[in-house]
Residue frames as qw, qx, qy, qz and C-alpha x, y, z in Angstrom:
[[0.770, 0.628, -0.107, 0.030, 7.71, -0.45, 3.89],
 [0.592, -0.580, 0.436, 0.352, 11.22, -1.43, 3.38],
 [0.325, 0.657, -0.542, -0.411, 13.75, -1.30, 0.49],
 [0.933, 0.054, 0.349, -0.071, 13.64, -4.55, -1.42],
 [0.676, -0.037, 0.415, 0.608, 15.89, -3.93, -4.49],
 [0.087, 0.710, -0.113, -0.690, 16.72, -1.42, -7.17],
 [0.800, 0.534, 0.260, -0.091, 15.90, -1.83, -10.90],
 [0.441, 0.825, -0.345, 0.078, 19.27, -0.48, -11.84],
 [0.854, 0.054, -0.412, 0.313, 21.11, -2.76, -9.46],
 [0.139, 0.620, -0.341, 0.693, 22.06, 0.06, -7.12],
 [0.390, -0.273, -0.737, 0.480, 22.39, -0.12, -3.39],
 [0.167, -0.870, -0.462, 0.042, 20.07, 2.06, -1.23],
 [0.314, 0.407, -0.079, 0.854, 21.15, 5.74, -1.54],
 [0.415, -0.711, -0.517, 0.233, 20.48, 7.38, 1.87],
 [0.253, 0.390, -0.037, 0.885, 20.55, 11.20, 2.28],
 [0.080, -0.438, -0.510, 0.736, 19.41, 13.82, 4.90],
 [0.007, -0.439, -0.525, -0.729, 16.30, 15.51, 3.58],
 [0.206, -0.052, 0.366, -0.906, 13.97, 18.09, 5.09],
 [0.260, -0.388, -0.868, -0.170, 10.69, 16.53, 6.33],
 [0.253, -0.130, 0.258, -0.923, 7.61, 18.30, 7.61],
 [0.420, -0.382, -0.778, -0.268, 4.51, 17.04, 9.35],
 [0.369, -0.540, 0.201, -0.729, 2.13, 18.38, 11.96],
 [0.898, -0.348, 0.135, -0.232, 2.07, 14.82, 13.43],
 [0.446, -0.542, 0.697, 0.151, 4.72, 12.31, 14.28],
 [0.778, 0.449, -0.356, -0.256, 5.96, 10.09, 11.41],
 [0.811, -0.372, 0.450, -0.028, 7.67, 6.70, 11.50],
 [0.178, -0.454, 0.788, 0.375, 10.53, 4.79, 10.00],
 [0.295, 0.198, 0.910, 0.216, 9.30, 3.17, 6.78],
 [0.315, 0.733, 0.430, -0.423, 6.80, 5.88, 5.89],
 [0.505, 0.366, 0.467, 0.627, 6.70, 6.92, 2.23],
 [0.068, -0.720, -0.171, 0.669, 7.09, 10.60, 1.61],
 [0.486, 0.596, 0.436, 0.467, 6.57, 13.03, -1.21],
 [0.243, 0.117, -0.025, 0.963, 7.40, 16.66, -1.98],
 [0.043, 0.593, 0.582, -0.555, 5.02, 19.00, -0.17],
 [0.195, 0.490, 0.543, 0.653, 2.71, 21.09, -2.39],
 [0.175, -0.798, -0.406, 0.408, 1.76, 23.97, 0.08],
 [0.310, 0.903, 0.100, 0.281, 1.87, 27.39, -1.32],
 [0.647, 0.158, -0.318, 0.674, 5.34, 28.88, -0.66],
 [0.117, -0.539, 0.095, -0.828, 3.63, 31.90, 0.88],
 [0.759, -0.510, -0.171, -0.367, 1.95, 29.70, 3.45],
 [0.429, -0.576, 0.664, -0.210, 3.37, 27.81, 6.46],
 [0.956, 0.053, 0.267, -0.106, 3.70, 24.07, 6.59],
 [0.828, -0.018, 0.354, 0.435, 6.07, 22.47, 4.00],
 [0.092, 0.820, -0.125, -0.551, 6.06, 25.61, 1.79],
 [0.796, 0.587, -0.047, -0.137, 6.66, 23.40, -1.20],
 [0.289, 0.731, -0.603, 0.135, 10.21, 22.57, -0.21],
 [0.326, -0.342, 0.817, -0.331, 9.97, 19.92, 2.51],
 [0.413, -0.025, -0.865, -0.283, 8.87, 16.31, 2.10],
 [0.542, -0.176, 0.354, -0.741, 5.61, 15.15, 3.62],
 [0.533, 0.012, 0.830, -0.165, 3.71, 11.99, 4.05],
 [0.101, 0.078, -0.713, -0.690, 2.65, 10.41, 0.77],
 [0.029, 0.517, 0.845, -0.130, -0.81, 9.55, 2.20],
 [0.109, 0.026, -0.133, -0.985, -3.33, 11.89, 0.79],
 [0.535, 0.220, 0.530, -0.621, -6.68, 10.38, 1.90],
 [0.579, 0.210, 0.769, 0.170, -6.65, 8.00, -0.97],
 [0.410, 0.828, 0.128, -0.360, -6.74, 10.83, -3.50],
 [0.800, 0.554, 0.069, 0.218, -5.09, 11.21, -6.83],
 [0.129, 0.884, -0.367, 0.260, -2.23, 13.26, -5.24],
 [0.831, -0.458, 0.315, 0.033, -0.85, 10.29, -3.38],
 [0.745, -0.220, 0.429, 0.461, 2.86, 9.66, -4.16],
 [0.489, 0.825, 0.120, 0.256, 3.08, 12.53, -6.67],
 [0.212, 0.786, -0.413, 0.408, 6.66, 13.81, -6.64],
 [0.889, -0.456, -0.015, -0.046, 7.46, 10.95, -4.36],
 [0.041, 0.794, -0.595, 0.118, 10.93, 10.51, -2.79],
 [0.586, 0.144, -0.787, 0.128, 11.06, 7.22, -0.94],
 [0.689, -0.586, -0.426, -0.033, 10.86, 5.93, 2.58],
 [0.141, -0.813, 0.380, -0.417, 12.22, 7.76, 5.69],
 [0.736, 0.076, -0.634, 0.225, 14.68, 5.63, 7.79],
 [0.204, 0.029, -0.607, 0.768, 14.07, 7.44, 11.07],
 [0.130, -0.718, -0.676, 0.097, 11.10, 8.47, 13.27],
 [0.096, 0.421, 0.038, 0.901, 9.99, 12.08, 13.21],
 [0.287, -0.616, -0.612, 0.404, 8.79, 13.58, 16.50],
 [0.165, 0.807, 0.266, 0.501, 7.26, 16.94, 15.96],
 [0.488, -0.870, -0.011, 0.070, 8.47, 18.18, 19.35],
 [0.730, -0.383, 0.297, 0.481, 12.01, 17.51, 18.25],
 [0.532, 0.770, 0.184, 0.301, 12.20, 19.97, 15.31],
 [0.573, -0.443, 0.037, 0.689, 15.31, 22.03, 14.96],
 [0.142, 0.862, 0.065, -0.482, 16.17, 25.42, 13.43],
 [0.085, -0.546, 0.599, 0.579, 18.81, 24.68, 10.79],
 [0.415, 0.332, 0.821, 0.209, 16.20, 23.57, 8.23],
 [0.098, 0.158, 0.405, 0.895, 14.60, 25.39, 5.29],
 [0.429, -0.508, -0.448, -0.597, 11.19, 25.34, 6.75],
 [0.294, -0.371, 0.554, -0.685, 10.06, 26.18, 10.28],
 [0.801, -0.087, 0.363, -0.468, 8.78, 23.02, 11.99],
 [0.878, 0.353, -0.311, -0.090, 10.66, 20.69, 9.62],
 [0.622, -0.587, 0.512, 0.080, 13.58, 18.34, 10.46],
 [0.432, 0.541, -0.683, -0.232, 16.31, 16.70, 8.45],
 [0.825, -0.176, 0.493, -0.213, 15.84, 12.92, 8.35],
 [0.124, -0.328, 0.852, 0.388, 17.59, 10.15, 6.53],
 [0.753, 0.406, 0.262, -0.447, 15.59, 8.81, 3.60],
 [0.588, 0.036, 0.694, 0.414, 16.16, 6.37, 0.78],
 [0.271, 0.677, -0.017, -0.684, 16.13, 8.44, -2.44],
 [0.308, -0.113, 0.809, 0.487, 16.77, 5.95, -5.24],
 [0.493, 0.297, -0.167, -0.801, 14.60, 6.88, -8.30],
 [0.645, 0.168, -0.651, -0.363, 14.50, 3.19, -9.33],
 [0.124, -0.185, 0.871, -0.439, 13.93, 1.61, -5.91],
 [0.604, -0.272, -0.606, -0.441, 11.42, -1.08, -5.39],
 [0.249, -0.335, 0.600, -0.682, 9.88, -1.13, -1.96],
 [0.324, -0.240, -0.915, -0.010, 8.19, -4.06, -0.20],
 [0.339, -0.227, 0.152, -0.900, 4.85, -2.76, 1.07],
 [0.058, 0.196, 0.950, -0.235, 2.58, -4.82, 3.34],
 [0.353, -0.461, -0.506, -0.637, -1.19, -4.94, 2.71],
 [0.207, -0.261, 0.562, -0.757, -2.62, -3.67, 5.97],
 [0.391, -0.322, -0.852, -0.136, -4.98, -6.09, 7.78],
 [0.035, 0.109, 0.492, -0.863, -6.12, -3.39, 10.29],
 [0.207, 0.518, 0.814, -0.165, -9.89, -3.49, 10.72],
 [0.197, 0.786, 0.161, -0.564, -10.14, -0.03, 9.21],
 [0.071, 0.608, -0.569, -0.549, -8.14, -0.96, 6.18],
 [0.227, 0.027, 0.953, 0.198, -9.89, -4.14, 5.01],
 [0.422, 0.009, -0.385, -0.820, -13.15, -4.70, 2.90],
 [0.490, 0.051, 0.727, -0.478, -16.32, -6.28, 4.24],
 [0.019, 0.190, 0.898, 0.397, -18.38, -8.75, 2.38],
 [0.371, -0.043, -0.029, -0.927, -21.84, -7.32, 1.44],
 [0.852, -0.025, -0.029, -0.522, -23.78, -10.59, 0.92],
 [0.342, -0.401, 0.847, -0.061, -22.75, -13.94, 2.39],
 [0.904, 0.234, -0.002, -0.359, -23.41, -17.47, 1.07],
 [0.670, -0.237, 0.651, 0.265, -21.77, -20.57, -0.24],
 [0.614, 0.772, 0.153, -0.063, -20.61, -19.59, -3.68],
 [0.654, 0.034, 0.206, 0.727, -17.66, -18.88, -6.05],
 [0.116, 0.721, 0.219, 0.647, -19.13, -15.26, -6.21],
 [0.388, -0.408, -0.447, 0.695, -18.12, -12.72, -3.62],
 [0.057, 0.806, 0.422, 0.411, -20.47, -9.68, -3.51],
 [0.402, -0.404, -0.235, 0.788, -19.18, -6.35, -2.38],
 [0.220, 0.913, 0.320, -0.124, -20.80, -3.10, -2.92],
 [0.220, 0.951, -0.182, -0.115, -18.78, -1.01, -5.47],
 [0.788, -0.308, 0.422, 0.325, -16.09, -3.59, -5.87],
 [0.003, -0.675, 0.470, 0.568, -13.47, -2.61, -8.29],
 [0.880, 0.440, 0.119, -0.135, -13.80, -3.97, -11.87],
 [0.671, 0.665, -0.293, 0.148, -10.90, -5.37, -13.91],
 [0.250, -0.689, 0.656, -0.181, -8.87, -6.83, -10.97],
 [0.983, 0.122, -0.109, -0.086, -8.82, -10.30, -12.58],
 [0.781, 0.241, -0.389, 0.424, -5.79, -12.31, -11.41],
 [0.192, -0.570, 0.432, -0.672, -5.80, -10.31, -8.17],
 [0.449, -0.107, -0.854, 0.241, -6.38, -12.13, -4.79],
 [0.524, -0.643, -0.004, -0.558, -8.62, -12.00, -1.75],
 [0.414, 0.076, -0.786, 0.453, -7.23, -12.90, 1.65],
 [0.556, -0.653, -0.347, -0.380, -9.98, -13.28, 4.39],
 [0.379, 0.320, -0.548, 0.673, -8.38, -11.84, 7.36],
 [0.397, -0.497, 0.155, -0.756, -11.15, -10.91, 9.88],
 [0.051, 0.179, -0.917, 0.352, -10.99, -12.96, 13.05],
 [0.471, 0.165, 0.587, -0.638, -14.71, -13.01, 13.56],
 [0.683, 0.386, -0.256, -0.565, -15.57, -14.24, 10.06],
 [0.896, -0.074, 0.421, -0.119, -16.03, -17.84, 9.25],
 [0.793, 0.581, -0.036, 0.178, -13.93, -17.58, 6.06],
 [0.228, -0.890, 0.394, 0.028, -10.85, -16.37, 8.06],
 [0.546, -0.427, 0.684, 0.226, -7.67, -17.81, 6.65],
 [0.734, 0.436, 0.508, 0.115, -8.97, -18.42, 3.15],
 [0.102, -0.517, 0.432, 0.732, -6.93, -17.29, 0.06],
 [0.616, 0.545, 0.565, -0.063, -8.71, -17.03, -3.20],
 [0.276, -0.113, 0.455, 0.839, -7.67, -16.10, -6.68],
 [0.428, 0.588, 0.242, -0.642, -9.97, -13.72, -8.53],
 [0.492, 0.128, 0.756, 0.411, -10.84, -15.43, -11.80],
 [0.108, 0.549, 0.508, 0.655, -13.22, -12.75, -13.05],
 [0.157, -0.388, -0.418, 0.807, -14.02, -9.33, -11.63],
 [0.008, 0.634, 0.513, 0.579, -16.98, -6.96, -12.25],
 [0.099, -0.393, 0.217, -0.888, -18.26, -3.89, -10.61],
 [0.643, -0.335, 0.223, -0.652, -19.82, -5.07, -7.26],
 [0.933, -0.178, 0.284, -0.134, -18.76, -8.71, -7.37],
 [0.240, 0.629, -0.709, -0.210, -16.09, -11.09, -8.39],
 [0.971, 0.038, -0.176, -0.157, -15.69, -14.79, -9.16],
 [0.323, -0.692, 0.641, -0.081, -13.13, -16.73, -7.11],
 [0.340, 0.387, -0.825, -0.232, -11.30, -20.00, -8.03],
 [0.365, -0.164, -0.915, 0.052, -13.26, -22.21, -5.59],
 [0.437, -0.669, -0.385, -0.462, -16.47, -21.94, -3.49],
 [0.249, 0.117, -0.582, 0.766, -16.25, -20.42, -0.01],
 [0.334, -0.720, -0.608, -0.019, -18.82, -19.92, 2.73],
 [0.214, 0.187, -0.184, 0.941, -18.92, -16.19, 3.61],
 [0.197, -0.761, -0.600, 0.149, -21.02, -14.05, 5.84],
 [0.090, 0.894, 0.073, 0.433, -21.36, -10.30, 6.32],
 [0.616, -0.763, 0.161, 0.112, -18.93, -10.80, 9.30],
 [0.815, 0.012, 0.271, 0.513, -16.18, -11.61, 6.82],
 [0.164, 0.948, -0.135, -0.237, -13.69, -9.17, 5.54],
 [0.883, 0.170, 0.185, 0.396, -10.72, -9.45, 3.16],
 [0.248, -0.661, 0.305, 0.639, -7.58, -7.81, 1.95],
 [0.714, 0.676, 0.148, -0.110, -7.78, -6.95, -1.73],
 [0.561, -0.417, 0.473, 0.535, -4.45, -8.01, -3.25],
 [0.418, 0.753, -0.074, -0.502, -4.04, -6.09, -6.44],
 [0.921, 0.304, 0.178, 0.163, -3.03, -7.83, -9.64],
 [0.557, -0.335, 0.269, 0.711, 0.54, -7.33, -10.87],
 [0.255, 0.176, 0.417, 0.854, 1.09, -4.33, -13.12],
 [0.134, -0.815, -0.557, -0.091, -1.97, -2.55, -11.50],
 [0.330, 0.198, -0.117, 0.915, -1.74, 1.18, -10.88],
 [0.393, -0.614, -0.158, -0.666, -4.86, 2.16, -9.01],
 [0.567, -0.090, -0.656, 0.490, -3.68, 2.11, -5.37],
 [0.375, -0.820, -0.043, -0.431, -4.38, 3.58, -1.95],
 [0.392, 0.261, -0.669, 0.575, -2.03, 3.95, 0.98],
 [0.508, -0.637, -0.563, 0.139, -3.08, 3.60, 4.58],
 [0.178, -0.967, -0.123, -0.132, -3.09, 6.54, 6.90],
 [0.618, -0.673, 0.263, 0.310, 0.53, 5.92, 8.01],
 [0.512, 0.776, -0.320, -0.181, 1.81, 5.71, 4.43],
 [0.277, -0.522, 0.807, -0.017, 3.60, 2.52, 5.49],
 [0.395, 0.116, 0.911, -0.007, 1.24, 0.02, 3.95],
 [0.206, -0.131, -0.612, -0.752, -1.24, -0.49, 1.14],
 [0.414, 0.142, 0.474, -0.764, -4.91, 0.06, 1.93],
 [0.066, 0.295, 0.901, 0.310, -7.66, -2.28, 0.72],
 [0.363, 0.333, 0.249, -0.834, -10.85, -0.56, -0.38],
 [0.639, 0.425, 0.628, -0.128, -13.87, -1.96, -2.33],
 [0.493, 0.858, 0.090, -0.113, -13.68, 0.67, -5.10],
 [0.747, 0.434, -0.045, 0.501, -10.63, 1.44, -7.27],
 [0.507, -0.549, -0.126, 0.653, -7.93, 3.35, -5.63],
 [0.218, 0.959, 0.129, -0.128, -7.45, 7.00, -6.63],
 [0.343, -0.717, 0.481, 0.370, -3.63, 6.92, -6.61],
 [0.852, 0.520, 0.053, -0.028, -2.05, 6.35, -10.00],
 [0.298, 0.816, -0.470, 0.156, 1.62, 6.83, -9.28],
 [0.475, -0.429, 0.756, -0.137, 2.41, 3.45, -7.62],
 [0.715, 0.301, -0.523, -0.354, 3.00, 0.36, -9.80],
 [0.822, -0.319, 0.423, -0.211, 2.50, -3.17, -8.45],
 [0.339, 0.564, -0.717, -0.231, 5.33, -5.38, -9.67],
 [0.510, 0.035, -0.859, 0.034, 4.77, -8.60, -7.63],
 [0.675, -0.522, 0.048, -0.519, 2.77, -10.02, -4.67],
 [0.355, 0.281, -0.841, 0.296, 4.12, -12.13, -1.86],
 [0.775, -0.476, -0.173, -0.378, 2.73, -14.25, 1.03],
 [0.287, 0.268, -0.825, 0.407, 4.16, -15.68, 4.23],
 [0.742, -0.422, -0.061, -0.518, 2.27, -17.69, 6.87],
 [0.598, -0.414, 0.660, -0.187, 2.70, -20.44, 9.46],
 [0.765, 0.044, 0.631, 0.119, 4.23, -23.19, 7.36],
 [0.625, 0.672, 0.267, 0.294, 4.72, -21.06, 4.33],
 [0.511, -0.394, 0.065, 0.761, 8.01, -19.20, 4.06],
 [0.191, 0.725, -0.026, -0.661, 8.02, -15.83, 2.28],
 [0.449, 0.100, 0.765, 0.451, 7.26, -16.54, -1.37],
 [0.229, 0.139, -0.348, -0.898, 5.76, -14.97, -4.50],
 [0.621, 0.271, 0.530, -0.510, 2.05, -15.55, -4.90],
 [0.111, 0.244, -0.795, -0.545, 1.43, -17.94, -7.76],
 [0.660, -0.053, -0.394, -0.638, -1.56, -19.71, -9.44],
 [0.590, -0.022, -0.803, 0.085, -0.75, -22.82, -7.48],
 [0.062, -0.011, -0.614, 0.787, -1.64, -20.98, -4.20],
 [0.450, -0.220, -0.254, -0.827, -5.21, -20.72, -5.09],
 [0.757, -0.278, -0.470, -0.360, -8.00, -22.30, -3.00],
 [0.418, 0.074, -0.740, 0.522, -6.13, -22.44, 0.34],
 [0.545, -0.662, -0.262, -0.441, -8.08, -22.52, 3.63],
 [0.803, -0.565, -0.158, 0.103, -7.26, -22.21, 7.30],
 [0.557, 0.450, -0.258, 0.648, -4.06, -20.20, 6.82],
 [0.525, -0.806, -0.202, 0.182, -2.68, -18.68, 10.04],
 [0.521, -0.582, 0.169, 0.601, -0.06, -16.06, 10.70],
 [0.573, 0.534, 0.445, 0.435, -0.56, -14.62, 7.25],
 [0.073, -0.741, 0.065, 0.665, 1.08, -11.48, 5.93],
 [0.646, 0.543, 0.432, 0.319, 0.83, -10.32, 2.31],
 [0.285, -0.627, 0.186, 0.701, 3.04, -7.86, 0.52],
 [0.640, 0.732, 0.215, 0.092, 3.52, -6.11, -2.80],
 [0.519, -0.160, 0.210, 0.813, 6.68, -4.92, -4.55],
 [0.224, 0.903, 0.352, -0.104, 5.89, -1.33, -5.56],
 [0.522, 0.082, 0.203, 0.824, 7.69, 1.13, -7.82],
 [0.035, 0.726, 0.241, -0.643, 7.23, 4.92, -7.62],
 [0.566, 0.561, 0.455, 0.397, 6.19, 6.02, -11.08],
 [0.106, 0.918, 0.075, 0.375, 6.48, 9.82, -10.36],
 [0.713, -0.371, -0.200, 0.561, 9.75, 10.07, -8.44],
 [0.040, -0.963, -0.082, 0.255, 10.73, 13.63, -7.60],
 [0.280, -0.626, 0.548, 0.478, 14.24, 13.09, -9.16],
 [0.114, -0.051, 0.851, 0.510, 12.88, 11.21, -12.10],
 [0.460, 0.300, 0.361, -0.754, 9.34, 12.64, -12.81],
 [0.558, 0.405, 0.724, 0.017, 6.66, 10.86, -14.80],
 [0.000, 0.227, -0.413, -0.882, 6.43, 11.97, -18.44],
 [0.083, 0.443, 0.873, 0.185, 2.92, 10.53, -18.83]]
């Protein structure tokens, strides 16, 4: 992830904050306030930890922003509030909008359940009510690779796309969430958005906008006119995200 802009017009505010993790962390990782019991070890409820929470409802709760340095667990120092933590520079703007990529890793995409030539894509437990979202078919071994389709109607287990496409069970796609959606999942590094067939469990990230870039297509916002494209290469897709429950400006919902 990277800082894109601030809703209040502010520049990035960078501060040193205590960060804890039992594993290494990386520049661009989203962090949130740890929730360990203060009587226990780990973050003790005072240090910031990865915002990834196995796609659970606790993702990005009391979120802070992205760290701007790598965290090596072997390099922890003693002048921190929690043993095993380290001070790292992080962006802390409560109204920051971050550009988050949709991961295309094989473990992070969604497989087609039933193939065919159709305007219907069938996927077990596919999320309902993602109309106006998008599917980008990314899997190299699938015949539909490089296709971008607008979701014109969504139901539990299948969706209708803007134009027919030949798919097989070797195809997989990135599920690009519609704007103003709030059911999200982070990937394991908390640096990107995870695609999953079912609705995400996180509710503290708001999708403001989606973008695409590809060979021959400079970075641009996804629009209705982009529907029905085939054979795209070098594709990367992104979303603008806003943290709903920022630790310095908590949600009142």
